N, C-alpha and C positions, 0 to 999 in steps of 0.2 A: 229852168230845171230841165235836165235831160231825161227823156223817156225812151227806153229801148224800143226799137221797131217790133211790132207784133200785134196780137189780137187782144182787144180790151172790151169790156162790157160797161155801158153807161149805167152806173148804179143809181145815181140821182143827180138832180140839178138843185143847187143851193144858190139862189140869186144869179149872179154872173159867173158862178163857178160850177164846173162839171166834175163830178166825182166818178172816176173810172176804176174798175176792178181789173187787175191783171198782174202777171208776174208775182202772184201771191202777196199783193199789197194793194193799197188804194192810192190813187194819184189824183191830185187836184190840178185842173187846167182851166184856163179861161174858156167860158162857154162859147165865146165868139170864134174860137179856133176850130170848132166842130161844124159840120154841115148844118144849115139852119133847120132842117127837118128832123134832126136827131132827137130821139126821145128815150127816156129810161127803158132799159132792156135791150136796146140796139147793140149789136155786135159791131165794133169799130176796128178797122185796120189802120195802123199807123206805120207808114213806110219811112219815117224819120223826117219827113217834110210836110206831108199832108195826111189828113184823116179822110177815110171814106167808110160808108156804111156797107157792111157785108149783108145784103138783103137775104141771100139764101141761108146763111148761118143764123141770122136773126130769126127767120121763120122756123128753121129746124129746132132752134132752142126753145121757141115758144111752144112748139108741138111737144117737145120732150117734157117741158114743165107742165103742160096741160095733162099729159098722160100720167105724170107723177101725182098730180092733184086728184085725178080720177081714181087712181089706185088707192091713194091715201084716204080719200073721203067716200069712195064708192059711188061716185056720180060724176057727171060731166060738169066742168067748170066753165 
């Protein structure tokens, strides 16, 4: 399966399959194709040949989500 280069978010792991969200759809790829330390919520960059974790964007995304949760529920999560 061809996946366009770009930014993806690891939605979940299902056994040996990684489910990525990006390009307004979900993509299933073999878990072994990702860096071993990849976990759900990580932002991944695909250059057409290799995957890498975007640590800065992953951290920024986690902070944005924590702020949304704080505003929604009125407390720190």
